[in-house]
N, C-alpha and C positions, 0 to 999 in steps of 0.2 A: 504494500500500500504506500501511497505518497500523501502525506499531510501537507497542506499548502496554505499560503496566505499572502496578502499584499498590504504594504504599509506606505502611505504617502511620504515622499522624501522629507517634507518639512516636519513630519510627525515624529521622526526618530531622534532620540536624544543625541547631542553632539558627540559624546564619547563613542557611541556605537556607529554613528555615521562616519566618523573619522576612520574607523577600522574597516568599514565595508565599502565606502564610497567609490563607485565606478570600478570595483574589482569583482571578479568571479571567485567567491570565497567558499571553501569547503570545510566541513568537520566530519571526519570519518572515524567511527568506533566499531567495535565488533557488532555485526548485524545491524548497523545503522549508518546512514549517510545523509548529511544535511548540506544544503548549498543555497546560495543566494546570488542574484544578479539584478541589475536595474532594468526596468521596462518603462514604456511610455505611461504617462498619467492617464486618468480616466478620460480626458478630452483628446487623448492621442498625442499630447505634447511631449517632446523630448528635450525641452529646455531645462537647464539646471534649476532645481527648486520646484519643478512641476511634474517630476517623474515619480515612480514608485519603486520600492524594493520588493522583489518577488522572491519568496523563500519556499523551499521544498524539503521535506524530511521523509526519507524512505525508511520504513520499518516493516517488519513481518507481521502477518496476521494469519494464524492457522485456519484452514478450512473447517467449517463447523461453527460452534457457538461464538468463537472469538471473531471470526470474519463477519458472521451475521450481526454481531453487536456493532462493529464498526460501520457497517452498511445499512443500519437501521436509523432512520432520521428522527427528528424530534416529534413527529406525529405517529411514530410507531410503524412506519412503512419500511419494509425491507427492500432497498433499492438494488438494482442489478450490478452497478459498477461504480457509482459515485454518489457523494453527498454534496449538493450544491451549497454555496455560501448562504448562511442564514438558516440552514436546516440541520446542522449538526446536533445530535442528541446531547443533552446536558452532561450525562455521565461520560461520554466520549470526549467532550470538550474539557471537562475537569481532568480526565486522564492525560491528555496530551499536554495540557498546560502544566500539570504536576511533573510530567516527564521532563519538560523543558527546564523547569526550575532545578531539577536534580542533575541533568546530564549535559546540557549544552553550554557553550562558552557565553560570556556575558553579552557580547554584541548580538549573537543569535537569540539569546534569551530575551533581550529587549525587543527584537523583531516580533517574537511571539506574543510578548506582553502587549505590544501596540497593535496587534492584529485584532480587529473586531470580529470578523467572520472567517473562521478557519473552515476549510473544506477538504474533502478527501476523495481520492481517485484510486481505483484498483489498477494495478499494472497488468496488462493483458498481452498475450502473445497471439498474433494472427498471421496466418499464411494461407495463400490460395494455391490450388493446383493448376489454375488456368487464368490467363490474363487477357486473352483474345477471344471475343465472341462475335464473329463476323466482322462488322465495322465498329463494334463497341469494345473499348479497351478499359481495363482496370489499371490505374497508375497510382503512385504515391501510397498513402496509407490505406487506400481502398483495396490494395493488393497485399501489402505487407506492413504490419505494425511492429517495428522493432522496439526493444527496450529503450527507454529514454537515456540510459547510460551511454548509448552509442552516439548520441547527439547527431543522428544520421538521417532523420526523416526528411528534412528539407533537401539535403544533398541527394538522397535516394530518389525523390520525386523529380528533381532536376535531371538526374542521370537517366531516368525513364524517358523524359521528354527529348533530351539531346540525342540519346541513343536511337529513339524512334525516328527522329528526323534524319539522322545519318544513315540508318539502315534502309529507309525508304529511298533516300537519295542515291544510294549505292546500287539499288536493285531495280530492274525493269519490270518486276512482277510484284504487285502490291501484296497479294496473298502470301507469296513466299517470304517477302520482307517481314510481314507481321509474324509469321511463325518463327522465323529466325530471331526476331526481336524478343518474342515471348520466351524462347528457350534460354536466351542469354539473361534476360531480366529475372526469370524464375530462379536461375542458379544464383544470381547476385543477391536477390531478396532472401533466399534461404541462408546464404552465407552470413548476411548481416543479422538475420534473426537468430541464428545459432550463436553468433558471436555475442549478441546482446544477452541471451540467456546465460551463457557462460560467465559473462562479466557480472551480471546481476547475482548469480549464485555465489560467486566469489565474495562480492560485497556483503551479501546477507548470510554468509557462512552456511550455505546449503550444499550438501554433498552432491557431486556430479553423478548423474545416472550412468 
């Protein structure tokens, strides 16, 4: 699971801002990875003083009661894969805030303290066996969703598009070009997916199958 939050740039105390400002900062511990980076403000502004700090904290949740508790919102609804901002159950909010007080460094602790609406997402693996359906193609995360640790989704989507253009340009037969493109992109998608799973397992201390 990844626990997440956003904090307005002006809202963070100076001591924490100094340690995090415009840097990609990590804290890694056994079975835990936390990171932060700056993103545009609510209005889309990227001007200094108008941006936000975006933080993510990866933690495990065992299938069954533990995972069900994380994914059950404040109305008692068990959601499939995420808890949106403003709907986190009180018990889960208390849990993650207490974890932060005990485990994270002072700057990250302040990020969580200043976050009004914490939200949660399950980390999912997704791969398709086919990307070409006549003249309809699956690209980007519609075809393969790698672990976020790869930081590769955008590059993967761009690679799909660039490779498609090149393959079509190099071939005089569109159907042949699409099948050749599919074979290549399926292999690359599987490699990135497998790499992400391996990386995530190492971070979370999960034994390799």
